[in-house]
BAGU-365390 format. One record per residue: residue number from 0; x, y, z of N, C-alpha, C in turn. Coordinates in steps of 0.1 Angstrom, whole numbers, always signed. Layout:
<NUM; <X; Y; Z>; <X; Y; Z>; <X; Y; Z>> ...
***
This chain:
<0; <-80; +876; +234>; <-77; +875; +244>; <-92; +868; +250>> <1; <-88; +857; +251>; <-101; +844; +252>; <-108; +848; +265>> <2; <-123; +846; +260>; <-130; +842; +273>; <-129; +838; +281>> <3; <-130; +835; +298>; <-131; +826; +305>; <-143; +815; +302>> <4; <-141; +801; +304>; <-152; +795; +302>; <-156; +797; +318>> <5; <-167; +794; +322>; <-178; +791; +330>; <-182; +777; +335>> <6; <-179; +771; +340>; <-172; +756; +353>; <-188; +758; +360>> <7; <-195; +742; +358>; <-202; +745; +368>; <-199; +731; +375>> <8; <-198; +737; +389>; <-194; +727; +403>; <-204; +724; +403>> <9; <-201; +711; +402>; <-212; +693; +412>; <-205; +686; +421>> <10; <-209; +679; +427>; <-206; +668; +433>; <-195; +658; +431>> <11; <-194; +657; +415>; <-188; +647; +408>; <-172; +656; +405>> <12; <-172; +671; +400>; <-161; +676; +402>; <-154; +678; +415>> <13; <-162; +676; +418>; <-154; +679; +435>; <-147; +664; +437>> <14; <-156; +655; +438>; <-148; +642; +438>; <-137; +641; +431>> <15; <-134; +650; +417>; <-128; +642; +410>; <-113; +652; +413>> <16; <-117; +666; +420>; <-108; +681; +420>; <-97; +670; +438>> <17; <-110; +666; +448>; <-103; +660; +458>; <-94; +647; +454>> <18; <-97; +639; +445>; <-90; +629; +442>; <-81; +634; +438>> <19; <-74; +639; +428>; <-66; +645; +423>; <-58; +656; +436>> <20; <-62; +659; +442>; <-53; +663; +454>; <-47; +654; +465>> <21; <-54; +649; +463>; <-49; +632; +475>; <-41; +629; +472>> <22; <-34; +622; +459>; <-23; +620; +448>; <-13; +624; +452>> <23; <-15; +643; +447>; <-8; +652; +451>; <+1; +657; +460>> <24; <-11; +652; +467>; <-4; +655; +487>; <+3; +641; +496>> <25; <-6; +629; +487>; <+6; +619; +496>; <-5; +616; +512>> <26; <-16; +619; +503>; <-25; +617; +512>; <-42; +611; +517>> <27; <-41; +603; +523>; <-57; +591; +523>; <-68; +602; +524>> <28; <-78; +592; +526>; <-95; +599; +525>; <-98; +604; +538>> <29; <-88; +606; +546>; <-91; +609; +562>; <-78; +622; +564>> <30; <-76; +625; +553>; <-64; +641; +549>; <-51; +636; +563>> <31; <-49; +625; +568>; <-37; +616; +569>; <-21; +613; +563>> <32; <-14; +632; +566>; <-5; +632; +553>; <+4; +615; +559>> <33; <+9; +612; +551>; <+19; +599; +552>; <+38; +604; +541>> <34; <+42; +604; +551>; <+57; +606; +550>; <+58; +598; +537>> <35; <+69; +603; +526>; <+68; +602; +509>; <+89; +597; +515>> <36; <+85; +583; +512>; <+98; +577; +515>; <+107; +571; +502>> <37; <+102; +582; +490>; <+105; +574; +476>; <+119; +577; +470>> <38; <+129; +585; +480>; <+141; +590; +478>; <+149; +581; +487>> <39; <+145; +575; +496>; <+152; +567; +505>; <+152; +551; +499>> <40; <+141; +552; +494>; <+141; +537; +485>; <+147; +541; +476>> <41; <+145; +548; +464>; <+158; +548; +451>; <+171; +546; +456>> <42; <+172; +556; +467>; <+191; +555; +469>; <+195; +537; +476>> <43; <+186; +533; +483>; <+187; +517; +481>; <+193; +508; +471>> <44; <+181; +514; +463>; <+181; +499; +452>; <+194; +512; +444>> <45; <+198; +523; +440>; <+210; +525; +433>; <+225; +521; +437>> <46; <+219; +525; +450>; <+235; +522; +455>; <+239; +501; +460>> <47; <+232; +497; +459>; <+231; +481; +455>; <+241; +475; +443>> <48; <+251; +468; +445>; <+259; +460; +436>; <+248; +449; +424>> <49; <+244; +441; +434>; <+239; +433; +429>; <+231; +434; +413>> <50; <+230; +425; +406>; <+219; +425; +395>; <+209; +431; +394>> <51; <+202; +442; +388>; <+190; +448; +388>; <+182; +440; +391>> <52; <+179; +427; +391>; <+165; +419; +391>; <+164; +412; +402>> <53; <+174; +412; +409>; <+181; +411; +425>; <+177; +417; +436>> <54; <+178; +430; +431>; <+179; +445; +437>; <+167; +448; +451>> <55; <+151; +442; +445>; <+142; +445; +449>; <+140; +436; +455>> <56; <+129; +438; +471>; <+126; +430; +475>; <+116; +420; +469>> <57; <+114; +409; +477>; <+109; +394; +471>; <+112; +391; +455>> <58; <+128; +398; +452>; <+133; +394; +437>; <+132; +382; +441>> <59; <+144; +376; +447>; <+150; +359; +446>; <+135; +345; +449>> <60; <+121; +352; +452>; <+113; +349; +452>; <+105; +348; +437>> <61; <+103; +358; +430>; <+98; +357; +417>; <+108; +351; +404>> <62; <+124; +354; +410>; <+135; +351; +398>; <+135; +336; +399>> <63; <+133; +326; +415>; <+129; +310; +416>; <+124; +308; +409>> <64; <+112; +315; +411>; <+93; +308; +400>; <+98; +307; +387>> <65; <+103; +325; +383>; <+111; +323; +365>; <+115; +311; +364>> <66; <+130; +308; +370>; <+135; +300; +366>; <+132; +284; +365>> <67; <+126; +280; +373>; <+115; +266; +378>; <+110; +267; +366>> <68; <+100; +274; +366>; <+89; +276; +349>; <+95; +269; +340>> <69; <+103; +281; +337>; <+110; +279; +321>; <+118; +269; +324>> <70; <+128; +260; +340>; <+130; +252; +336>; <+121; +237; +330>> <71; <+111; +241; +337>; <+100; +230; +335>; <+94; +231; +321>> <72; <+92; +242; +318>; <+91; +239; +299>; <+98; +237; +288>> <73; <+110; +239; +293>; <+126; +233; +286>; <+123; +220; +287>> <74; <+123; +213; +298>; <+121; +199; +300>; <+108; +195; +293>> <75; <+99; +196; +298>; <+88; +196; +288>; <+89; +195; +273>> <76; <+95; +210; +265>; <+94; +203; +250>; <+107; +199; +247>> <77; <+122; +191; +257>; <+133; +185; +254>; <+124; +167; +253>> <78; <+120; +169; +262>; <+105; +151; +261>; <+98; +154; +248>> <79; <+93; +160; +244>; <+82; +162; +234>; <+88; +162; +218>> <80; <+104; +168; +220>; <+111; +167; +207>; <+116; +147; +207>> <81; <+124; +149; +217>; <+126; +132; +214>; <+119; +121; +212>> <82; <+106; +122; +220>; <+92; +114; +213>; <+91; +114; +203>> <83; <+92; +124; +195>; <+87; +132; +178>; <+98; +117; +171>> <84; <+111; +126; +176>; <+122; +115; +171>; <+126; +104; +172>> <85; <+119; +98; +185>; <+117; +87; +189>; <+111; +81; +176>> <86; <+103; +81; +179>; <+89; +76; +175>; <+80; +67; +181>> <87; <+72; +63; +174>; <+60; +51; +179>; <+73; +33; +185>> <88; <+74; +23; +190>; <+76; +15; +192>; <+67; +2; +175>> <89; <+76; -7; +175>; <+63; -15; +163>; <+64; -23; +168>> 
***
């Protein structure tokens, strides 16, 4: 049987324990407990029949930004390749 290790309690340890406690109980620093809405959000996302990248809030904004950047990148690449193939006017 191993002996119990004695730990000296200081203010850093107390802050760490308090921080871990706040994370596990969903409380802020003032001790106010907020309701946990994870199950409700999970049900909303899982019951949605749209594609996965359109289910979350602001997903249309993110996808439009991605498609815009992708399109501009492809147009720039196409223009660059066309310029290389065409060559300089002599």
